[in-house]
N, C-alpha and C positions, 0 to 999 in steps of 0.2 A: 088334592094332589097338585093342581096348578098353583094354588096359593103357596105351597111349600117350595115349588120350583122358583116362583117369583121372589120369595123371601131369601132363598139361597143366592139368587142372582143379585139381589139388592145388597146383601152382606158382602159378597165378592166385590161388587162395585164400590162400596164404601171403603173397603180395605184397600182396593187398588188406588183410589183417588187420595186416600190419606197417607199411605205408606210407600207405595211403589212408584206412582207417577211423580216425576220431578218437575218442579215448576221452572219455567224458563228464567234464566238469569238475565238481569238487566245489564246493559252494557256499562258496567261500573268503571271500567278502565278509562273511558273518556271523561266521565264526570269527576273522577278522582284527580286526573291531571289538570282539569280546569280549576278545581278547588285549590290545588296545591300551588298553582301559579299566582292566584289572587289571594293574598293574605286576608284573613277575616279580622274583625275588630277585636275579638277576644283571644287572638293568638298571642303566644308569648314569644318575645324575641330577646336575644342575648346582647347585652351591652358589649361593644367592641373593646372598651377600655378595662372595665372591672369584672365583666362576666356575669353581672347580675341580670336575672330575667325580669323583664318588664312587659306589661300588656302593650300591644301594638298602638292603641289609641293614646297611651301615656308616654310612649317612647319619642325621642327626638331623632329625626332623620337628618343627617348631615353627610354630604359626600357619599351617598348611597350606603351609609352605615348607620346602624341604630345605636343610640346611647340612652342611658337611663336618666341622666340629668345634665344640666348645663355645665356642671363642674367637669364631668367626663368629656364633654365636647371640647372644653378649654384645654384639658390635658392632652388630647389627641391632636 
């Protein structure tokens, strides 16, 4: 009899922890803002002249604007 009661309590506990109890959310709003302020190496940026998207490590930064090639920098 006691074994049945412990088994039922165990099943209820498992169901509670798997489906009902919600895990605490990490403070993702702070980490998202920090990540969006600092561009990552593999982020894509748009060329200000022609509109082509280029990876950040391959883009040319001139006057706080990103360009895909030296030709676009000369046009601007």
